[in-house]
N, CA, C and O of each residue as an XYZ file, in Angstrom:
776
protein
N     -41.685     29.463     41.355
C     -41.132     29.484     43.034
C     -42.401     28.926     43.695
O     -42.125     28.871     44.894
N     -43.784     28.438     43.491
C     -43.999     27.189     44.220
C     -43.760     26.009     43.584
O     -43.726     25.031     44.331
N     -43.569     25.796     42.320
C     -43.046     24.370     42.030
C     -41.903     24.026     42.730
O     -41.702     22.817     42.848
N     -40.886     24.997     43.360
C     -39.715     24.674     43.692
C     -39.727     24.496     45.121
O     -38.770     23.836     45.523
N     -40.692     24.972     46.183
C     -40.972     24.658     47.374
C     -41.882     23.109     47.802
O     -41.796     22.410     48.811
N     -42.837     22.948     46.431
C     -43.902     21.863     46.873
C     -42.763     20.230     46.779
O     -41.592     19.967     46.505
N     -44.012     19.494     47.198
C     -43.006     18.033     46.874
C     -43.945     16.988     46.392
O     -43.445     15.976     45.900
N     -45.422     17.109     46.476
C     -46.599     16.554     46.394
C     -46.545     16.244     44.599
O     -46.427     17.060     43.685
N     -46.633     15.288     44.570
C     -46.402     14.838     43.135
C     -47.576     15.278     42.062
O     -47.600     15.585     40.870
N     -48.469     15.153     43.054
C     -49.863     15.582     42.169
C     -49.824     17.058     41.542
O     -50.069     17.360     40.373
N     -49.440     17.947     42.647
C     -49.264     19.622     42.097
C     -48.383     20.029     41.357
O     -48.359     21.020     40.626
N     -47.256     18.847     41.646
C     -45.487     19.367     40.534
C     -46.471     18.780     39.248
O     -46.665     19.691     38.444
N     -47.080     17.614     38.884
C     -47.778     17.588     37.753
C     -48.728     18.200     36.976
O     -48.986     18.078     35.779
N     -49.346     19.072     38.090
C     -50.429     20.535     37.158
C     -49.067     21.363     37.101
O     -48.733     21.626     35.946
N     -48.305     21.778     37.979
C     -47.445     22.719     37.323
C     -46.567     22.314     36.448
O     -46.708     23.050     35.471
N     -45.715     21.532     36.246
C     -45.550     20.659     34.905
C     -46.899     21.035     33.337
O     -46.836     21.842     32.409
N     -47.652     20.300     33.611
C     -49.024     21.123     32.605
C     -48.970     22.720     32.476
O     -48.820     23.220     31.361
N     -49.047     23.227     33.203
C     -49.353     24.575     33.124
C     -47.732     25.478     32.507
O     -47.520     26.354     31.668
N     -46.908     24.718     33.413
C     -45.916     25.364     31.975
C     -45.555     24.684     30.263
O     -44.933     25.221     29.347
N     -46.160     23.456     30.314
C     -46.438     23.049     28.698
C     -47.448     23.893     28.225
O     -47.358     23.975     27.001
N     -48.457     24.616     28.719
C     -49.618     25.177     28.045
C     -49.020     26.333     27.842
O     -49.126     26.841     26.726
N     -48.084     27.156     29.115
C     -47.978     28.339     28.736
C     -46.643     28.233     27.613
O     -46.361     29.314     27.097
N     -45.957     27.270     27.267
C     -44.771     27.410     26.338
C     -45.545     27.190     24.695
O     -44.934     27.652     23.731
N     -46.837     26.502     24.472
C     -47.413     26.343     23.491
C     -48.324     27.691     23.191
O     -48.724     27.963     22.059
N     -48.577     28.438     24.275
C     -49.566     29.588     24.189
C     -48.583     30.833     23.452
O     -48.898     31.656     22.592
N     -47.249     30.606     24.171
C     -45.941     31.650     23.672
C     -45.992     31.091     22.170
O     -46.365     31.881     21.303
N     -45.647     29.794     21.803
C     -45.699     30.023     20.049
C     -46.833     30.272     19.362
O     -46.811     30.578     18.169
N     -47.742     30.179     19.945
C     -49.112     30.650     19.604
C     -48.816     32.239     19.189
O     -48.795     32.785     18.086
N     -48.576     32.794     20.651
C     -48.373     34.462     20.235
C     -47.135     34.550     19.092
O     -47.346     35.117     18.020
N     -46.122     34.081     19.332
C     -45.349     34.296     17.802
C     -45.712     33.826     17.158
O     -44.845     34.194     16.366
N     -46.556     32.949     16.336
C     -46.938     32.397     15.070
C     -48.051     34.042     14.745
O     -47.824     34.631     13.688
N     -48.851     34.465     15.434
C     -49.353     35.592     15.030
C     -49.053     36.499     14.712
O     -49.524     37.081     13.735
N     -47.862     37.055     15.688
C     -46.896     38.280     15.794
C     -46.692     37.582     14.150
O     -47.732     37.821     13.537
N     -45.944     37.000     13.483
C     -45.411     36.831     12.781
C     -46.485     37.253     11.534
O     -46.169     38.034     10.637
N     -47.898     36.552     11.645
C     -48.650     36.425     10.519
C     -48.803     38.417     10.707
O     -48.558     39.045      9.677
N     -49.144     39.150     11.837
C     -49.253     40.602     11.487
C     -47.911     41.069     10.994
O     -47.914     42.212     10.539
N     -46.729     40.406     10.989
C     -45.523     41.285     10.253
C     -45.251     41.445      8.420
O     -44.796     42.175      7.539
N     -46.029     39.945      8.747
C     -46.451     39.301      7.104
C     -47.177     40.436      6.342
O     -46.629     41.066      5.437
N     -48.393     40.648      6.746
C     -49.396     41.150      6.429
C     -49.230     43.228      6.820
O     -50.249     43.918      6.810
N     -48.224     43.675      7.032
C     -47.565     44.937      7.262
C     -47.867     45.408      5.835
O     -47.678     44.797      4.783
N     -48.472     46.851      6.066
C     -48.377     47.172      4.955
C     -47.063     47.611      4.048
O     -47.049     47.652      2.818
N     -45.860     47.960      5.014
C     -44.495     48.352      5.002
C     -43.272     46.859      5.398
O     -43.811     46.107      6.210
N     -42.245     46.509      5.099
C     -41.445     45.261      5.436
C     -40.297     46.404      5.965
O     -40.257     47.569      5.568
N     -39.672     45.987      6.638
C     -38.455     46.701      6.608
C     -37.429     45.962      5.950
O     -37.565     44.747      6.095
N     -36.021     46.464      4.979
C     -35.453     45.933      4.558
C     -34.297     46.432      4.662
O     -34.051     47.612      4.911
N     -33.312     45.332      4.427
C     -31.981     45.972      5.593
C     -31.162     44.650      4.665
O     -31.569     43.872      3.803
N     -29.846     44.856      5.320
C     -28.478     43.694      4.704
C     -28.257     43.003      5.749
O     -27.975     43.432      6.868
N     -28.419     41.567      5.304
C     -28.437     40.771      5.945
C     -27.307     39.721      5.403
O     -27.268     39.195      4.291
N     -26.371     39.555      6.525
C     -25.827     38.243      6.476
C     -26.357     36.933      6.900
O     -26.679     36.510      8.011
N     -26.363     36.426      5.779
C     -27.421     34.904      5.870
C     -26.295     33.859      7.025
O     -26.969     33.261      7.863
N     -25.147     33.667      7.110
C     -24.114     32.754      7.576
C     -24.503     33.239      9.389
O     -24.663     32.446     10.317
N     -24.565     34.579      9.449
C     -24.970     35.249     10.718
C     -26.515     34.722     11.236
O     -26.579     34.303     12.392
N     -27.787     34.736     10.392
C     -28.812     34.641     10.616
C     -28.994     32.893     11.263
O     -29.413     32.469     12.340
N     -28.353     32.068      9.788
C     -28.126     30.654      9.945
C     -27.702     30.258     11.288
O     -28.476     29.500     11.874
N     -26.414     30.685     12.024
C     -26.043     30.827     13.146
C     -26.714     31.236     14.205
O     -26.394     30.830     15.322
N     -27.710     32.070     14.027
C     -28.232     32.244     15.249
C     -29.748     31.191     15.203
O     -29.964     30.573     16.246
N     -30.409     31.061     14.442
C     -31.065     29.951     14.104
C     -30.902     28.720     15.007
O     -31.639     28.033     15.714
N     -29.406     28.757     14.613
C     -29.070     27.161     15.275
C     -28.718     27.132     16.550
O     -28.556     26.185     17.319
N     -28.593     28.574     16.721
C     -28.300     28.678     18.675
C     -29.635     28.741     19.276
O     -29.814     28.460     20.461
N     -30.434     29.048     18.607
C     -32.229     29.339     19.167
C     -32.824     27.771     19.782
O     -33.305     27.521     20.887
N     -32.465     26.432     18.045
C     -32.955     26.011     18.186
C     -32.079     24.365     18.706
O     -32.568     23.238     18.629
N     -30.762     24.722     19.193
C     -29.737     24.009     19.520
C     -30.176     23.170     20.845
O     -29.467     22.178     21.014
N     -31.143     23.348     21.767
C     -31.430     22.604     23.387
C     -32.596     21.671     22.741
O     -33.012     20.762     23.460
N     -33.198     21.831     21.348
C     -34.187     20.676     20.689
C     -33.330     19.884     19.534
O     -33.822     18.867     19.046
N     -31.933     20.393     19.061
C     -31.563     19.376     18.649
C     -30.847     18.489     19.618
O     -31.103     17.296     19.778
N     -29.897     19.195     20.275
C     -29.410     17.947     21.697
C     -30.732     17.205     22.402
O     -30.781     15.983     22.537
N     -31.257     17.651     22.616
C     -32.308     16.790     23.296
C     -32.969     15.473     22.161
O     -33.215     14.323     22.524
N     -33.133     15.952     20.917
C     -33.608     14.589     19.841
C     -32.179     14.351     19.440
O     -32.128     13.837     18.323
N     -30.953     14.565     20.010
C     -29.890     13.861     18.964
C     -29.751     14.749     17.531
O     -29.001     14.329     16.651
N     -30.418     15.842     17.370
C     -30.313     15.858     15.608
C     -28.802     16.360     15.138
O     -27.943     16.943     15.800
N     -28.790     15.956     13.860
C     -27.507     16.393     13.491
C     -27.734     17.476     12.094
O     -28.359     17.311     11.047
N     -26.984     18.545     12.578
C     -27.350     19.711     11.980
C     -26.250     20.051     10.962
O     -25.188     20.449     11.439
N     -26.386     19.920      9.220
C     -25.677     20.231      8.480
C     -25.966     21.643      7.867
O     -27.073     21.946      7.421
N     -24.580     22.721      7.882
C     -25.166     23.900      7.588
C     -23.807     24.082      6.084
O     -22.600     23.859      5.991
N     -24.757     24.533      5.262
C     -23.586     25.355      3.849
C     -24.094     26.225      3.604
O     -25.141     26.107      2.968
N     -23.567     27.694      4.020
C     -24.376     29.008      3.689
C     -22.784     29.051      2.423
O     -21.632     28.874      2.818
N     -23.043     29.237      1.422
C     -22.057     29.521      0.176
C     -22.568     31.213     -0.156
O     -22.130     31.802     -1.145
N     -23.370     31.753      0.645
C     -23.275     33.508      0.303
C     -22.579     33.653      1.116
O     -22.735     33.061      2.183
N     -21.396     34.632      0.862
C     -20.831     35.531      1.361
C     -20.406     36.780      1.925
O     -19.654     37.272      2.766
N     -21.508     37.129      0.790
C     -21.619     38.654      1.448
C     -23.095     39.424      1.903
O     -24.048     38.715      1.581
N     -23.355     40.237      2.328
C     -24.710     40.482      2.652
C     -25.326     40.410      1.682
O     -24.730     40.375      0.605
N     -26.858     40.359      1.744
C     -27.982     40.540      1.032
C     -29.024     41.688      0.998
O     -29.440     41.499      2.141
N     -29.580     42.480      0.662
C     -30.451     43.589      1.367
C     -32.014     42.534      0.972
O     -32.250     41.877     -0.042
N     -32.598     42.671      1.843
C     -33.689     41.535      2.283
C     -34.505     42.384      3.379
O     -34.329     43.541      3.761
N     -35.228     41.655      3.664
C     -36.338     42.023      5.033
C     -35.512     40.394      6.256
O     -35.910     39.229      6.228
N     -34.612     40.838      6.950
C     -34.202     39.520      8.086
C     -35.389     39.309      8.962
O     -35.465     38.201      9.493
N     -36.231     40.088      9.182
C     -37.672     39.196      9.922
C     -38.466     38.153      8.950
O     -38.761     37.014      9.313
N     -38.772     38.690      7.669
C     -39.079     37.653      7.081
C     -38.690     36.327      6.719
O     -39.302     35.290      6.465
N     -37.218     36.745      6.784
C     -35.964     35.284      6.445
C     -36.099     34.562      7.752
O     -36.318     33.351      7.721
N     -35.993     35.167      8.858
C     -36.251     34.326     10.061
C     -37.551     33.978     10.438
O     -37.717     33.524     11.570
N     -38.824     34.162      9.424
C     -39.515     33.593      9.726
C     -39.691     32.272      9.012
O     -40.246     31.364      9.630
N     -39.124     31.996      7.317
C     -39.226     31.090      6.797
C     -38.256     30.158      7.988
O     -38.627     29.226      8.702
N     -36.880     30.817      7.878
C     -36.427     29.348      8.854
C     -36.402     28.882      9.976
O     -35.915     27.831     10.392
N     -37.241     30.135     10.756
C     -37.543     29.291     12.132
C     -38.550     28.314     11.880
O     -38.568     27.153     12.288
N     -39.411     28.919     11.148
C     -40.996     27.599     10.822
C     -40.399     26.329     10.160
O     -40.617     25.159     10.475
N     -39.524     26.853      9.085
C     -39.134     25.326      8.519
C     -38.051     24.496      9.635
O     -38.109     23.271      9.539
N     -37.261     24.940     10.478
C     -36.438     23.987     11.194
C     -37.233     23.747     11.960
O     -36.905     22.574     12.137
N     -38.439     23.952     12.902
C     -39.265     24.042     13.624
C     -40.179     22.929     13.095
O     -40.833     22.343     13.958
N     -40.329     22.556     11.875
C     -41.539     21.501     11.151
C     -40.029     20.362     11.333
O     -40.312     19.355     11.982
N     -39.002     20.404     11.000
C     -37.840     19.584     10.820
C     -37.817     18.525     12.535
O     -38.043     17.356     12.845
N     -37.392     19.828     13.266
C     -37.413     19.107     14.634
C     -38.825     18.424     15.000
O     -38.809     17.382     15.656
N     -39.651     18.808     14.722
C     -41.231     18.160     15.531
C     -41.231     16.658     14.746
O     -41.521     15.748     15.522
N     -40.992     16.274     13.507
C     -41.465     15.470     12.883
C     -40.158     14.683     12.039
O     -40.196     14.157     10.927
N     -38.861     14.823     13.110
C     -37.341     14.308     12.819
C     -37.616     12.789     13.200
O     -38.538     12.447     13.941
N     -36.686     11.893     12.593
C     -36.768     10.192     12.949
C     -36.213     10.005     13.889
O     -35.278     10.773     14.117
N     -36.444      9.142     14.678
C     -36.315      9.100     16.366
C     -34.208      8.124     16.018
O     -33.573      8.172     17.072
N     -33.770      7.758     15.392
C     -33.076      7.335     14.834
C     -31.912      8.031     13.384
O     -32.059      8.129     12.166
N     -31.234      8.247     13.973
C     -29.885      9.039     13.547
C     -30.862     10.669     12.470
O     -30.627     10.916     11.287
N     -31.849     11.448     13.344
C     -32.220     12.152     12.737
C     -31.186     13.431     12.028
O     -30.401     13.845     12.881
N     -31.049     14.027     10.865
C     -30.799     14.873     10.061
C     -31.509     16.334      9.923
O     -32.731     16.482      9.948
N     -30.488     17.479      9.760
C     -31.458     18.028      9.272
C     -29.900     19.314      8.602
O     -29.010     19.897      9.221
N     -30.278     19.260      7.072
C     -29.492     20.320      6.242
C     -30.008     21.455      6.016
O     -31.160     21.605      5.610
N     -28.985     22.617      6.321
C     -29.305     24.056      6.035
C     -28.756     24.420      4.570
O     -27.553     24.205      4.715
N     -28.866     24.684      3.747
C     -28.297     25.257      2.566
C     -28.916     26.545      1.689
O     -29.940     26.492      1.009
N     -28.095     27.656      1.856
C     -28.064     28.986      1.243
C     -26.781     28.500      0.112
O     -25.777     27.793      0.203
N     -27.689     29.619     -1.399
C     -26.794     29.291     -2.376
C     -27.207     30.119     -3.121
O     -28.413     30.032     -3.348
N     -26.426     31.282     -3.834
C     -27.408     32.321     -5.160
C     -26.380     32.491     -5.918
O     -25.294     31.911     -5.946
N     -26.919     33.555     -6.691
C     -26.405     33.853     -7.983
C     -26.740     34.821     -8.229
O     -27.536     35.334     -7.443
N     -26.372     35.502     -9.297
C     -26.758     36.794     -9.688
C     -28.134     38.101     -9.379
O     -28.323     39.302     -9.191
N     -28.620     37.154     -9.471
C     -30.154     37.345     -8.993
C     -31.122     36.889     -8.357
O     -32.267     37.300     -8.545
N     -30.776     35.832     -7.377
C     -31.026     35.120     -6.536
C     -30.502     34.313     -5.392
O     -29.403     33.798     -5.184
N     -31.704     34.360     -4.660
C     -31.036     33.562     -3.063
C     -31.683     32.111     -3.340
O     -32.480     32.082     -4.278
N     -31.482     31.083     -2.754
C     -31.672     29.867     -3.238
C     -31.117     28.959     -1.381
O     -30.074     28.623     -0.822
N     -32.281     28.941     -1.164
C     -32.733     28.219      0.240
C     -33.164     26.801      0.184
O     -33.891     26.493     -0.760
N     -32.804     25.809      1.118
C     -32.638     24.655      1.195
C     -33.248     24.175      2.463
O     -32.314     24.529      3.182
N     -34.212     23.568      3.405
C     -34.462     22.949      4.346
C     -34.338     21.430      3.616
O     -34.679     21.104      2.479
N     -33.751     20.658      4.641
C     -33.950     19.154      4.081
C     -33.828     18.418      5.271
O     -32.917     18.815      5.997
N     -34.514     17.412      5.706
C     -34.348     16.705      6.757
C     -35.349     14.859      6.406
O     -36.270     14.614      5.627
N     -34.618     13.969      7.364
C     -35.267     13.185      6.527
C     -36.062     12.367      7.945
O     -35.505     11.437      8.528
N     -37.016     12.738      8.227
C     -37.900     12.714      8.950
C     -39.133     11.754      8.420
O     -39.006     10.906      7.536
N     -40.352     12.053      9.133
C     -41.251     11.271      8.676
C     -41.949     11.372      7.223
O     -42.355     10.493      6.463
N     -41.931     12.926      7.116
C     -42.190     12.965      5.444
C     -43.986     13.759      5.564
O     -44.641     14.124      6.540
N     -44.237     13.764      4.280
C     -45.559     13.605      3.960
C     -46.066     13.281      2.292
O     -45.716     13.483      1.129
N     -47.139     12.634      3.107
C     -47.756     11.870      2.154
C     -48.151     12.467      0.877
O     -48.513     13.625      1.086
N     -48.253     12.061     -0.700
C     -48.497     12.815     -2.056
C     -49.823     13.645     -2.038
O     -49.812     14.673     -2.715
N     -50.754     13.390     -1.477
C     -52.025     13.522     -1.364
C     -52.186     15.270     -0.390
O     -53.102     16.080     -0.527
N     -51.240     15.362      0.328
C     -50.930     16.645      1.119
C     -50.366     17.234      0.444
O     -50.782     18.377      0.634
N     -49.696     17.262     -0.226
C     -48.617     18.247     -0.939
C     -49.042     19.598     -1.495
O     -48.192     20.343     -1.981
N     -50.463     19.978     -1.436
C     -51.071     20.810     -2.512
C     -51.842     21.700     -1.232
O     -52.445     22.763     -1.380
N     -51.635     20.918      0.107
C     -52.566     21.863      1.485
C     -51.305     21.789      2.296
O     -51.725     22.435      3.256
N     -50.311     21.542      2.563
C     -49.485     21.763      3.239
C     -49.313     23.196      3.975
O     -48.754     23.432      5.046
N     -50.126     24.309      2.852
C     -49.280     25.553      3.285
C     -50.553     26.184      3.112
O     -50.580     27.142      2.340
N     -51.602     25.840      3.672
C     -52.956     26.057      3.910
C     -53.261     26.444      5.525
O     -53.227     25.512      6.328
N     -53.463     27.372      5.859
C     -53.622     28.080      7.337
C     -54.031     26.837      8.293
O     -54.373     25.891      7.584
N     -54.100     26.558      9.568
C     -54.659     25.542     10.356
C     -54.268     23.740      9.193
O     -54.872     22.668      9.248
N     -53.564     23.975      8.671
C     -53.431     22.428      8.016
C     -52.236     21.908      9.124
O     -51.307     22.611      9.522
N     -52.509     20.461      9.526
C     -51.881     19.676      9.800
C     -51.358     17.877      9.244
O     -51.802     16.939      9.907
N     -50.674     17.663      8.352
C     -50.781     16.461      7.499
C     -50.383     15.125      8.994
O     -50.271     13.925      8.745
N     -50.310     15.412      9.706
C     -50.013     13.910     10.295
C     -51.244     14.035     11.730
O     -51.664     15.083     12.219
N     -51.464     13.162     11.984
C     -52.593     12.777     13.498
C     -51.910     13.014     14.667
O     -52.494     13.216     15.731
N     -50.647     13.003     14.537
C     -49.572     13.140     15.566
C     -49.274     14.156     16.072
O     -48.711     14.269     17.160
N     -49.773     15.440     15.003
C     -49.193     16.272     14.754
C     -49.213     17.222     16.448
O     -50.180     16.836     17.104
N     -48.351     18.343     17.224
C     -48.677     19.052     18.266
C     -48.924     20.823     17.777
O     -49.235     21.756     18.518
N     -48.700     20.845     16.524
C     -48.312     22.228     16.124
C     -49.829     23.100     15.869
O     -50.845     22.420     16.015
N     -49.971     24.272     15.573
C     -51.230     24.561     15.160
C     -51.354     24.473     13.820
O     -52.350     25.001     13.325
N     -50.671     23.996     13.197
C     -50.754     24.163     11.549
C     -50.717     25.408     11.074
O     -51.660     25.724     10.349
N     -49.879     26.212     11.284
C     -49.482     27.619     10.861
C     -48.415     27.663     10.394
O     -48.294     28.571      9.572
N     -46.942     26.644     10.667
C     -45.744     27.108      9.990
C     -45.221     27.181      9.129
O     -44.410     28.038      8.780
N     -45.766     25.852      8.365
C     -45.862     26.119      6.437
C     -46.510     27.283      5.765
O     -46.065     27.925      4.813
N     -47.888     27.495      6.555
C     -48.282     28.832      5.913
C     -47.557     30.094      6.546
O     -47.314     30.995      5.743
N     -47.318     30.220      7.371
C     -46.187     31.166      7.453
C     -45.399     31.617      6.168
O     -45.474     32.567      5.390
N     -44.469     30.299      6.328
C     -43.417     30.544      5.499
C     -43.587     31.076      4.205
O     -42.893     31.930      3.653
N     -44.971     30.253      3.607
C     -45.132     30.143      2.198
C     -45.893     31.704      1.960
O     -45.957     32.123      0.805
N     -46.529     32.636      3.230
C     -47.042     33.726      3.409
C     -45.292     35.079      3.394
O     -45.173     36.226      2.963
N     -44.582     34.400      3.888
C     -43.292     35.277      3.962
C     -42.189     35.262      2.501
O     -41.333     36.086      2.179
N     -42.596     34.040      1.851
C     -42.023     33.647      0.664
C     -42.927     34.431     -0.345
O     -42.388     35.284     -1.051
N     -43.596     34.312     -0.400
C     -44.810     35.568     -1.229
C     -44.261     36.950     -1.198
O     -43.711     37.476     -2.165
N     -44.433     37.492     -0.078
C     -43.893     38.667      0.298
C     -42.639     39.096     -0.389
O     -42.400     40.175     -0.932
N     -41.938     38.112     -0.267
C     -40.642     38.338     -1.166
C     -40.565     38.309     -2.287
O     -39.483     38.803     -2.603
N     -41.191     37.959     -3.243
C     -41.663     37.701     -4.302
C     -41.146     36.812     -4.972
O     -40.663     36.929     -6.098
N     -41.239     35.574     -4.117
C     -40.338     34.322     -3.965
C     -41.026     33.308     -4.481
O     -42.106     33.381     -5.067
N     -40.243     32.144     -4.205
C     -41.539     30.812     -4.608
C     -40.860     29.758     -4.219
O     -39.635     29.718     -4.102
N     -41.886     28.565     -3.932
C     -41.845     27.502     -3.080
C     -41.777     26.152     -3.411
O     -42.587     25.923     -4.309
N     -41.277     25.348     -3.139
C     -41.569     24.076     -3.576
C     -41.582     23.077     -1.915
O     -41.338     23.385     -0.749
N     -41.908     22.081     -2.456
C     -41.831     20.623     -1.369
C     -41.831     19.626     -1.845
O     -42.734     19.288     -2.610
N     -40.872     18.893     -1.553
C     -40.425     17.500     -2.484
C     -40.152     16.649     -1.225
O     -39.142     16.796     -0.537
N     -41.413     15.483     -0.901
C     -41.773     14.632      0.375
C     -42.756     13.572      0.189
O     -43.850     13.625     -0.371
N     -42.172     12.612      0.754
C     -42.848     11.313      0.645
C     -42.633     10.456      1.856
O     -41.566     10.443      2.470
N     -43.777      9.675      2.211
C     -43.857      9.069      3.705
C     -42.467      8.485      4.070
O     -41.860      7.920      3.161
N     -41.901      8.555      5.285
C     -40.440      7.768      5.066
C     -39.506      8.236      4.368
O     -38.377      7.763      4.233
N     -39.900      9.085      3.948
C     -38.401     10.100      3.122
C     -38.178     10.933      3.477
O     -37.095     11.285      3.008
N     -38.856     12.136      4.614
C     -38.332     13.157      4.748
C     -38.727     14.315      4.049
O     -39.775     14.326      3.403
N     -38.027     15.227      4.117
C     -39.133     16.184      3.665
C     -37.595     17.268      3.325
O     -36.537     17.366      3.946
N     -38.217     18.106      1.779
C     -36.867     19.127      1.722
C     -38.013     20.465      0.955
O     -38.834     20.296      0.054
N     -37.725     21.568      1.596
C     -38.406     22.647      1.537
C     -37.597     23.326      0.536
O     -36.487     23.622      0.978
N     -37.841     23.737     -0.926
C     -36.758     24.704     -1.567
C     -37.262     26.095     -1.798
O     -38.456     26.327     -1.986
N     -36.393     26.957     -1.783
C     -37.439     28.438     -1.921
C     -36.185     29.091     -2.681
O     -34.962     29.017     -2.560
N     -37.021     29.720     -3.468
C     -36.208     30.781     -4.154
C     -36.667     32.317     -4.268
O     -37.735     32.796     -4.648
N     -35.498     32.913     -3.810
C     -36.293     34.566     -3.093
C     -35.412     35.747     -4.125
O     -34.193     35.576     -4.107
N     -35.742     36.503     -4.698
C     -35.353     37.360     -5.985
C     -34.347     38.326     -4.987
O     -34.683     38.564     -3.827
N     -33.199     38.802     -5.515
C     -32.250     39.805     -4.312
C     -32.851     40.676     -4.973
O     -33.353     40.513     -6.085
N     -32.834     42.008     -4.098
C     -32.947     43.277     -4.149
C     -31.985     44.290     -4.220
O     -31.073     44.320     -3.394
N     -32.060     44.939     -4.914
C     -31.418     45.667     -5.348
C     -30.878     46.804     -3.985
O     -31.742     47.456     -3.398
N     -29.456     46.929     -3.612
C     -28.941     47.712     -2.754
C     -28.619     49.042     -2.522
O     -28.086     49.372     -1.462
């Protein structure tokens, strides 16, 4: 309300800074909430429609895709619902997409979201054509508070949360990346019996 009634440029600039700080704090609170959820003694299992999950993530991130002109390709080749933890799957996609958005290239940015399965496993792949991560950091990117780029605006919790969520689902995760070559995160998660 105050921002809409003020005309002083300095006051408007301060309100803008307050807004940006509030958004950063909101992101941090959500990351801490995710840590709590991952660390909970029990996790809620349920039937998950992966096509719906990806659709919800794309809708959530669409303003960011639009702002940076990111082309998103989705390939969900799993038609039936699977028994898993929807909250952990959401943490995985949310944080990998956030990284792809944050480090996308300025010209022709692209993100591929791929979901496949077989009789025993789900295979998730999140690929971007962004800045990439140098080989010397590949073993550190999943550590808490680690940031591989000096220009990083994040809090260093995203890939840590992804790894912890994958571990909680008894899955595995690999990273393929090189400076200027983008990043691909491949995740294998065992299917739970229904």
